[in-house]
C-alpha positions as CSV (number, residue, x, y, z in Angstrom):
1,X,-28.9,-23.4,-11.7
2,X,-29.7,-24.2,-8.1
3,X,-26.1,-25.4,-7.5
4,X,-24.7,-22.1,-8.7
5,X,-27.1,-20.2,-6.5
6,X,-26.0,-22.2,-3.4
7,X,-22.4,-21.6,-4.3
8,X,-23.0,-17.9,-4.7
9,X,-24.7,-17.5,-1.3
10,X,-22.0,-19.6,0.4
11,X,-19.3,-17.5,-1.1
12,X,-21.2,-14.3,-0.2
13,X,-21.6,-15.3,3.5
14,X,-17.9,-16.3,3.7
15,X,-16.8,-13.1,2.0
16,X,-18.9,-10.9,4.3
17,X,-17.8,-12.8,7.4
18,X,-14.2,-12.6,6.4
19,X,-14.3,-8.9,5.6
20,X,-16.0,-8.2,8.9
21,X,-13.4,-10.3,10.6
22,X,-10.6,-8.3,9.0
23,X,-11.9,-5.2,10.6
24,X,-12.9,-6.6,14.0
25,X,-10.0,-9.0,14.8
26,X,-7.3,-7.4,16.9
27,X,-4.6,-9.8,15.9
28,X,-3.0,-8.5,12.7
29,X,-1.8,-11.9,11.6
30,X,-5.3,-13.4,11.7
31,X,-6.6,-10.3,10.0
32,X,-4.2,-10.8,7.1
33,X,-5.3,-14.5,6.9
34,X,-8.9,-13.4,6.8
35,X,-8.1,-11.0,4.0
36,X,-6.6,-13.8,2.0
37,X,-9.9,-15.7,2.6
38,X,-11.8,-12.8,1.2
39,X,-9.5,-12.7,-1.9
40,X,-10.2,-16.4,-2.5
41,X,-13.9,-15.9,-2.3
42,X,-13.6,-13.1,-4.9
43,X,-11.8,-15.5,-7.1
44,X,-14.8,-17.9,-6.6
45,X,-17.1,-15.1,-7.8
46,X,-15.0,-14.7,-10.9
47,X,-15.3,-18.5,-11.6
48,X,-19.1,-18.2,-11.3
49,X,-19.1,-15.4,-13.9
50,X,-17.1,-17.6,-16.3
51,X,-14.0,-15.4,-15.9
52,X,-11.5,-18.1,-15.2
53,X,-8.5,-16.0,-16.2
54,X,-9.4,-13.3,-13.7
55,X,-9.9,-15.9,-11.0
56,X,-6.5,-17.3,-11.7
57,X,-4.9,-13.8,-11.6
58,X,-6.8,-13.1,-8.4
59,X,-5.4,-16.2,-6.7
60,X,-1.9,-15.7,-8.1
61,X,-1.5,-12.0,-7.4
62,X,-3.8,-11.2,-4.5
63,X,-3.7,-14.4,-2.5
64,X,-0.3,-15.6,-3.6
65,X,1.6,-12.3,-3.5
66,X,-0.2,-9.4,-1.8
67,X,-1.5,-11.6,1.1
68,X,1.9,-13.1,1.6
69,X,3.5,-9.6,1.6
70,X,1.0,-8.6,4.3
71,X,1.9,-11.7,6.4
72,X,5.6,-11.0,6.0
73,X,5.1,-7.3,7.0
74,X,3.1,-8.4,10.1
75,X,5.7,-11.0,11.1
76,X,8.5,-8.4,10.7
77,X,6.7,-5.8,12.7
78,X,7.3,-5.4,16.4
79,X,4.5,-5.4,19.0
80,X,2.1,-7.4,16.8
81,X,0.4,-8.8,19.9
82,X,-0.8,-5.4,20.9
83,X,-3.0,-5.3,17.8
84,X,-4.9,-2.2,16.5
85,X,-5.1,0.4,19.3
86,X,-8.2,2.5,19.5
87,X,-7.9,6.1,18.1
88,X,-10.0,9.1,17.2
89,X,-10.6,7.9,13.7
90,X,-13.0,5.1,14.7
91,X,-16.2,7.1,14.2
92,X,-15.2,8.2,10.6
93,X,-14.1,4.7,9.9
94,X,-17.6,3.5,10.6
95,X,-19.5,6.4,9.1
96,X,-17.8,6.6,5.7
97,X,-18.2,2.9,4.9
98,X,-21.8,3.0,6.0
99,X,-22.4,5.9,3.6
100,X,-20.6,4.0,0.8
101,X,-22.8,0.9,1.5
102,X,-25.9,3.0,1.5
103,X,-25.0,4.6,-1.8
104,X,-24.2,1.2,-3.3
105,X,-27.5,-0.3,-2.1
106,X,-29.4,2.7,-3.5
107,X,-27.6,2.3,-6.9
108,X,-28.3,-1.4,-7.0
109,X,-32.0,-0.9,-6.3
110,X,-32.4,2.0,-8.7
111,X,-30.6,0.4,-11.7
112,X,-32.6,-1.3,-14.4
113,X,-30.7,-4.5,-14.8
114,X,-31.1,-5.9,-18.3
115,X,-29.6,-9.3,-18.9
116,X,-28.0,-10.4,-22.1
117,X,-30.6,-11.9,-24.5
118,X,-30.4,-15.6,-25.0
119,X,-29.1,-15.5,-28.6
120,X,-26.3,-13.0,-27.6
121,X,-25.3,-15.0,-24.5
122,X,-23.6,-17.7,-26.5
123,X,-21.5,-15.1,-28.3
124,X,-20.6,-13.6,-24.9
125,X,-19.6,-17.0,-23.5
126,X,-17.3,-17.6,-26.5
127,X,-15.6,-14.3,-26.1
128,X,-15.0,-15.0,-22.4
129,X,-13.7,-18.5,-23.2
130,X,-11.3,-17.0,-25.8
131,X,-9.4,-15.4,-22.8
132,X,-8.3,-18.9,-21.5
133,X,-8.3,-21.1,-24.6
134,X,-8.4,-20.9,-28.4
135,X,-11.9,-21.1,-29.9
136,X,-12.1,-22.8,-33.3
137,X,-13.5,-21.1,-36.3
138,X,-16.4,-23.7,-36.5
139,X,-17.4,-22.8,-32.9
140,X,-17.4,-19.1,-33.7
141,X,-19.5,-19.6,-36.8
142,X,-21.9,-21.9,-34.9
143,X,-22.4,-19.2,-32.3
144,X,-23.5,-16.7,-34.9
145,X,-20.3,-14.8,-35.8
146,X,-21.0,-14.6,-39.5
147,X,-18.6,-12.1,-41.0
148,X,-14.9,-12.1,-41.0
149,X,-14.8,-8.8,-39.1
150,X,-16.9,-10.2,-36.2
151,X,-14.7,-13.3,-35.9
152,X,-11.5,-11.1,-35.8
153,X,-13.1,-8.9,-33.1
154,X,-14.0,-12.0,-31.1
155,X,-10.5,-13.4,-31.4
156,X,-8.9,-10.1,-30.4
157,X,-11.2,-9.8,-27.3
158,X,-9.2,-12.2,-25.2
159,X,-7.8,-10.6,-22.1
160,X,-4.8,-12.9,-22.1
161,X,-4.0,-12.0,-25.7
162,X,-4.2,-8.3,-24.8
163,X,-1.9,-8.7,-21.8
164,X,0.8,-10.5,-23.7
165,X,0.2,-8.7,-26.9
166,X,-0.7,-5.0,-27.0
167,X,-0.2,-4.3,-23.3
168,X,2.8,-6.4,-22.5
169,X,5.0,-3.4,-21.6
170,X,2.4,-2.1,-19.1
171,X,2.0,-5.6,-17.7
172,X,5.8,-6.0,-17.2
173,X,6.0,-2.5,-15.7
174,X,3.5,-3.4,-13.1
175,X,5.4,-6.6,-12.2
176,X,8.6,-4.6,-11.8
177,X,6.8,-2.1,-9.7
178,X,5.5,-4.8,-7.4
179,X,9.0,-6.3,-7.1
180,X,10.4,-2.9,-6.2
181,X,7.7,-2.4,-3.5
182,X,8.5,-5.8,-2.1
183,X,12.2,-5.2,-2.0
184,X,11.6,-1.7,-0.4
185,X,9.4,-3.2,2.3
186,X,12.0,-5.8,3.1
187,X,14.7,-3.2,3.2
188,X,12.7,-1.0,5.6
189,X,11.8,-3.9,7.8
190,X,15.4,-5.1,8.0
191,X,16.6,-1.5,8.8
192,X,14.2,-1.3,11.7
193,X,15.3,-4.6,13.2
194,X,18.9,-3.5,13.0
195,X,18.2,-0.4,15.0
């Protein structure tokens, strides 16, 4: 347990430092790289929570696609060296996140956090494992899934099964939308360079 605590605090410090760096660094290219670092630390948090599928999706989509899209957009933009120029929105850009942070801290402190009881934790771990691998019937019965209905619910709870099963159309629509956005961004950037 001590190792997980150390990893959590290291990831927390890196995520906070990277997020602050994204806001404070004037070079847009470095800000995009720091944003990719923040995305990687979020994937690390998913791994700590035994959500390996979400960690993989985080790395593939946010680090591998969105961050690269930002880097391409920055590289295709003129006057990148000038960075972010000061403007009149700096005060609201500080006040609004500060209010959001204060509300989040108040919510965290006011919430009565109840952890999953020990006997239900094994069931929860198996349902999370189901999203990345197939759990055998013997493992489900050993974890306390007694009835056929409970085992069917546990098997249907896998996120990967839902994405390529019931929600495959929405999943593919999002991928086509991301592709269209990438093509549109490249077309706009190419049109500016030709002018």
